[in-house]
C-alpha positions in Angstrom: 115.3 97.0 110.9 116.2 94.9 113.1 119.5 95.3 114.7 122.3 92.9 115.4 120.8 90.2 113.2 123.4 89.0 110.1 122.6 89.1 106.4 124.4 86.4 104.1 126.0 88.5 101.5 125.5 85.9 98.9 123.0 87.8 96.0 125.2 90.6 94.2 123.7 93.8 93.8 122.8 93.5 90.2 119.6 92.3 90.1 118.4 89.3 87.9 121.4 87.2 87.8 121.1 83.5 89.2 123.8 83.4 92.3 124.2 79.8 93.6 123.2 79.8 97.7 123.2 76.0 98.4 124.4 73.2 96.0 122.4 73.5 93.2 120.0 76.2 94.8 120.1 79.3 93.1 118.3 82.7 93.8 117.8 85.6 91.4 116.6 89.1 93.0 114.7 91.1 91.2 114.3 94.7 91.2 110.8 95.2 90.8 109.0 94.4 94.0 112.7 93.5 95.2 111.2 90.2 95.0 113.6 86.7 94.6 113.3 84.0 92.9 114.8 80.6 93.4 115.6 77.5 91.2 116.4 73.9 92.3 118.3 71.6 90.5 117.4 67.8 90.5 117.7 65.0 88.2 115.0 65.6 86.6 115.0 69.0 86.1 114.4 72.4 87.5 112.1 73.6 90.4 111.2 77.1 90.3 109.7 79.1 93.4 107.8 82.0 92.9 107.4 83.6 89.2 107.6 87.0 89.4 104.8 89.7 89.1 103.8 89.7 85.3 104.4 87.5 81.9 106.8 90.3 80.8 108.8 89.9 83.8 108.3 86.0 83.9 110.2 86.0 80.3 112.8 87.6 81.7 113.7 85.5 84.7 113.3 82.5 81.9 116.0 84.0 79.9 118.1 84.5 82.8 117.3 80.4 83.5 118.2 79.7 80.4 121.7 81.3 81.0 122.2 79.3 84.1 121.0 75.8 82.9 120.2 74.0 79.8 117.8 71.6 81.8 113.6 72.1 81.7 111.5 73.4 84.4 109.7 70.4 85.6 107.4 72.3 88.1 106.5 75.3 90.0 106.2 76.4 93.5 104.1 79.3 95.0 105.2 80.4 98.2 101.9 82.3 98.8 98.8 84.1 96.7 100.4 87.5 96.0 100.8 88.7 93.0 104.7 89.4 93.0 105.5 85.9 93.6 102.5 84.2 91.0 101.8 86.1 88.3 104.8 84.6 86.1 102.7 81.2 86.1 101.6 81.6 83.0 104.4 82.7 81.2 106.2 79.3 82.3 103.2 77.5 81.3 104.1 78.8 78.1 107.1 77.8 78.2 107.5 74.8 79.4 104.0 73.0 78.9 101.5 71.8 81.3 104.1 71.7 84.4 102.5 71.3 87.7 102.0 74.1 90.2 102.0 73.8 93.8 100.8 75.6 96.6 98.9 75.6 99.7 95.5 74.7 99.2 94.5 78.3 100.9 97.0 80.0 98.5 95.2 78.0 95.6 91.8 79.3 96.4 92.4 82.9 96.7 95.1 83.3 94.0 92.7 84.3 90.8 90.3 86.6 93.5 93.9 88.3 94.8 95.2 88.5 91.2 91.9 90.5 89.7 91.9 92.8 93.0 95.2 93.4 92.6 94.8 94.3 89.0 91.9 96.8 89.7 93.8 98.5 92.5 96.8 99.4 90.5 94.5 100.6 87.5 92.5 102.8 89.6 95.9 104.0 91.3 97.4 104.6 87.6 100.8 102.8 88.5 102.5 102.6 85.7 102.9 98.8 85.2 99.0 98.4 85.2 98.8 97.8 81.7 101.6 95.3 82.1 99.9 93.3 84.9 96.4 93.7 83.3 98.1 92.2 80.2 98.9 89.0 82.4 96.7 86.0 82.5 97.2 84.3 85.8 97.4 80.9 86.1 96.7 79.4 89.6 98.2 76.3 91.2 96.8 73.1 90.4 98.5 71.1 92.9 98.0 71.3 96.5 98.6 70.2 100.0 97.3 70.9 104.0 100.5 70.7 105.8 103.2 68.5 104.5 104.0 67.7 101.2 107.6 66.7 99.4 108.7 66.9 95.7 110.6 64.3 94.0 113.5 65.3 91.8 114.9 62.4 91.1 118.2 63.0 93.5 116.7 64.7 95.8 113.7 65.7 97.7 111.9 69.4 98.0 109.8 69.4 101.4 107.0 71.5 101.7 105.5 73.1 104.6 102.6 75.0 105.9 103.9 76.3 109.4 100.2 78.3 109.7 99.0 81.9 109.0 101.0 84.5 109.3 101.5 87.3 106.2 98.8 85.4 104.4 96.3 82.2 105.2 98.3 79.8 102.6 102.1 80.8 103.7 104.2 77.7 102.8 108.1 77.4 103.5 110.3 75.1 101.4 113.3 72.9 102.4 116.4 71.5 100.6 117.5 69.6 103.2 120.8 68.1 101.1 121.4 71.5 100.5 120.8 73.2 104.6 118.7 75.7 102.2 115.4 77.1 103.6 113.0 78.9 101.5 110.9 81.5 103.6 108.4 83.2 101.5 107.6 86.5 102.9 107.2 85.1 106.5 110.8 86.7 106.5 111.7 89.8 105.0 114.9 91.3 104.6 114.8 94.1 102.6 112.2 96.1 104.6 109.8 95.1 107.9 107.1 92.4 107.7 104.4 93.3 105.3 101.2 93.5 107.3 98.3 93.5 104.2 94.7 93.5 104.3 94.9 89.3 104.5 97.6 88.8 107.2 97.2 86.7 110.4 99.4 88.5 113.1 98.1 86.8 116.2 99.1 83.4 114.0 102.4 84.8 112.7 104.8 84.2 115.3 103.6 80.9 116.1 104.3 80.4 112.4 107.6 81.5 112.5 108.5 79.6 115.9 107.7 76.1 113.5 109.8 77.5 110.8 112.6 78.2 113.2 112.7 74.4 113.7 113.6 73.8 110.7 116.3 75.9 110.2 120.2 75.1 111.8 123.0 77.2 112.7 124.2 76.8 109.1 120.9 77.0 107.2 120.6 79.5 104.3 117.3 81.2 104.6 116.0 83.0 101.6 113.7 85.9 102.3 110.9 86.5 99.4 112.4 90.0 99.4 115.9 91.0 100.2 119.5 88.9 100.6 119.7 85.6 102.1 119.8 85.5 106.2 120.5 83.3 108.9 118.6 81.7 112.2 119.5 84.6 114.1 117.9 86.8 111.6 114.7 85.2 111.4 114.7 84.5 115.1 114.9 88.6 115.8 112.4 89.2 113.2 109.8 86.4 115.3 110.8 88.7 118.4 109.1 91.6 116.5 106.2 90.2 115.1 105.6 88.3 118.5 105.7 91.8 120.5 103.2 93.1 117.8 100.8 90.5 118.5 101.1 90.5 122.3 100.8 94.3 122.2 97.7 94.1 120.5 96.6 91.3 123.1 97.4 93.5 126.3 95.6 96.5 124.5 92.4 95.0 123.9 92.3 92.9 127.4 92.8 96.5 129.1 89.8 97.7 126.9 91.6 100.0 124.4 89.7 99.8 121.0 91.2 99.2 117.8 91.5 103.1 117.1 93.5 104.2 119.6 95.8 101.4 119.7 98.8 102.6 117.7 98.9 106.0 119.8 98.5 103.8 123.1 101.6 102.0 122.8 105.5 101.6 121.7 105.4 99.1 118.5 108.7 97.6 117.0 107.9 99.0 113.5 106.7 102.3 112.7 102.7 103.0 113.2 101.9 103.9 109.8 102.7 100.2 108.8 100.9 98.5 111.3 97.3 99.8 110.8 96.3 96.5 109.2 97.9 94.5 111.3 96.4 96.0 114.3 92.8 95.8 112.5 93.5 92.2 111.4 95.0 91.2 115.0 91.6 92.9 116.6 89.5 91.2 114.5 91.1 87.5 115.4 90.6 88.0 118.9 87.9 85.9 120.7 85.0 88.2 122.2 86.2 87.4 125.7 89.4 88.4 124.9 88.3 91.9 124.5 87.2 94.6 127.2 84.5 97.5 126.7 86.5 100.3 126.3 88.2 102.3 128.6 86.2 105.5 129.7 
């Protein structure tokens, strides 16, 4: 965990309860995956950002929403294609009809495939939640964008920005300007280190956070994909750490250190065992002329 970064004590410990983090912007933190679900209220209704990891869990979110507001849900935003953020889409459609589901075009294209792969892995591993996820019919996003778009909620606008590849190819951040709140998805994590999975882009991630930081002011509340809300200083420190990961990969490859030796060859800002995919994916991203022949 990064030292010196500030976390904002806005979300209570009892998970599943929506707490206001900005004007008509609420966040609920759920125990499974420690995932955040955010709701933005406008004159037109409620916009839900991420929908949890199964139909069953999404119905719990919907029950919490009904205790929060009598307004209807008019749309969904998925910050990326991972199951803990999208598997509740279908439950929301069951409750609220054919509401639009918006994601970056790359996330929408891979959502079904990633979902089915995750179901298979959980079944093979004997995960106690495998049956729950297997019973969930994933509904992928059907409204997409490539760079920037905005959703009109009547009296306010919600801006969606694709800052580049990082945690996945299809990350987006959500800016609610009049509330000074930014939803960062898994480009930023507070309850653990950034998650480098088999679909991450470690060399691009620092640049995605650079663009994200341009959207964050000194008083902006930043809601990560997992964990408590944070501030600009926290995001800046996390950007510094992922930047070290990216630069270390480049430096090692340039010195002729192969990916198999890279983790043992250098000091890293995060535990080595959590960076296996970061190193593998980072070396794959490097152009051929950035890699020297392995040292004898």
